[in-house]
PALUMTI-66087 format. One record per residue (C-alpha): x, y, z; residue in one letter. Coordinates in steps of 0.001 Angstrom, whole numbers, plus 500000, padded with zeros to 6 digits. Example, Ala and Ser with C-alpha at 12.3 -4.5 7.8 and 13.67 -1.06 7.14 Angstrom:
! residues 2
512300495500507800A
513670498940507140S
***
This chain:
! residues 232
715606044904765810M
718380044348763227S
722085043974763747S
724980044788761421T
727455041947760999P
730879042737762371T
733659042245759764P
736274039703760689V
739867040839760233K
741693038881757517G
738477037585755882V
737169039147752623I
733539040196752656D
731466037726750585P
729847040494748530E
733253042078747749L
734666038690746876K
731788038056744482T
732243041496742867A
735981040894742346L
735308037503740825A
732772038982738417N
735201041780737489L
738007039300736785S
735686037190734669A
734617040252732694G
738203041324732042I
739175037814730994A
736214037646728626A
736971041046727114A
740662040365726340A
742669037130726111P
745478036502728573A
748141036918725871S
746961040434725045K
746921041393728708L
750467040103729146Q
751679042023726089A
749990045180727346L
751611044778730753Q
755032044368729116S
754541047593727162Q
753545049464730309V
756604048169732157D
758886049223729291A
757391052726729266I
757917053035733022D
761570052031732684I
762204054528729857R
760557057347731782L
762635056563734856A
765862056520732852Q
765011059755731068K
764180061494734315H
767377060331735982F
769564061260733026G
768094064741732780G
768514065485736449S
772068064150736396F
773152066339733490G
771714069553734933V
773036068816738413S
776566068121737214L
776590071159734926K
775452073368737779T
778150072037740061M
780831072731737445L
779550076246736775E
779430077116740475E
782863075671741280N
785421078461741752E
788411076281740804D
786814075305737493V
785887078916736718S
789433080092737437R
790865077225735380L
788734078083732355L
789554081769732734R
793329081530733262D
793832078473730986K
796211076913733523R
796314075586737055G
794338072828738740K
790701072245739637A
789304069973742346F
785650068989742576I
784416067385745793K
781108065545745925F
779583065586749394Q
776229064379750637G
773777061878749219A
772383064301746619D
775778065075745083Q
776966061487745214L
773780060437743431A
775034062251740332T
777933059797740150L
775630056821739680R
774897057816736098G
777191057654733084K
780066059976733826S
783824060187733436I
784227061898736800I
784453060037740103S
784173061188743711A
787194063540743574T
788684064763740305V
791732066930739637G
792655068375736279G
794998070673734413T
794353072836731402S
796324072813728166E
794838075403725819G
791057075176725880D
790890071524726968A
790246070331730509L
792346067244731057L
791346065218734134P
794176063320735740V
794503060208737863G
792666056915737954V
789362058701738508S
788971059350734760T
788627055771733554S
785088056415732294G
782075054152732055V
783433051457729764L
786171049160730990Q
789499049511729203I
791890046773728165D
795607046899728830R
798357045006727083T
801145043840729360A
804718044850728674G
806078047645726480I
805406047967722760T
808704048725721040T
809322050837717970E
809798049399714496A
813251047808714171R
815218046562711218Q
816120042897711001K
819774042133711703L
821444039978709050K
825232040246709394I
825498040505713190R
823576037288713770D
826145035230711812V
829217036666713552L
830825034802716439T
831593036557719706A
834212035654722333T
834202037410725727P
837442039141726786T
838669041538729456S
841917042569727718M
842669045659725664A
844281043669722810V
843244040290721432V
845513037992719407D
843899035407717166F
844678033191714189L
843214034196710879K
842960032043707765V
845265033592705195S
845111030863702557T
841755029135702273P
841404025593701017M
840645024925697383S
837381023506696156I
837182019730696210A
836581017872692936S
835509014319692049P
838287011765691410V
838267008306689772P
838207005194691909E
841588003935693210A
843304007159692197S
845280009510694407T
843157012113696118K
844405015698695737P
845934017326698785E
844471020558700119N
846332023313701901Q
845311025811704561L
847390028799705691G
847109030770708957F
848474034072710166T
848557035700713594S
846652038952713920V
846212041408716805S
843225043691717198E
842497046359719753K
839246046010721650V
836798048817720935R
834108049613723463L
830534049962722202I
828204051016725007A
824967052815725741T
822835053437728808W
819537054873729992I
818755056633733289P
816505054798735750A
814497056491738483T
813550054888741778R
810138053942740431Q
811773052244737447V
814106050328739754L
811082049089741698D
809809047474738498D
812833045234737984L
811240042808735449P
810375045648733067S
813838047161733498L
815501043853732627M
813242043567729582S
814399046985728351I
818068046137728939I
817914042758727213Q
815557043778724438G
816385047388723567S
819900048244724741L
821448045059723391L
819655045532720075F
821171048964719508Y
824623047637720393I
824168044874717824D
822890047469715350L
826175049395715654E
828084046215714841E
825696045561711950E
826399048941710397L
***
């Protein structure tokens, strides 16, 4: 009478363990460890490329189908004006947004000619963009005369001032212990009417909310064009 040994859970059968050891030894003898590691790296790279290719293909077809079946997009392309809204709902549609796309969860657009122009912050794209703070001004000429003129604030319509009528003569060298020549300076009183030079720009409520930028425009642009009038 013979009995079959009952396998113990969690313990590898001795015969199977011996067979696995012999198989590992045979593989190690057939190829060095470096070759096996290189082969495994190639297999992993192929798997990654296949996965990316499959995902990219399904994403492109899925998005194209959604655009073709959207009534707003069809009407926009047909009429060449209006707006189009695309809503992504469900896990399958949202999965298309995980690839490289310039469209986010909800996109609105207008048409100018044959071009579809998405609007809003949802069209930032894949790559991050850089933004320079402030406002880049136009090319401006360098002021030469205005910067050397003096300015005195006034609130009157007429200003009286003294003007040099007879300038002093040029000084000259004199011998030691001799009399130094006297110089003369003449003045005259002059009156000038005050002329108003002004300009302005309209400011909306949104512009008023951004007070630092508004002050930058006033101090940098408006004052420059007032000085430019005095320069010319």
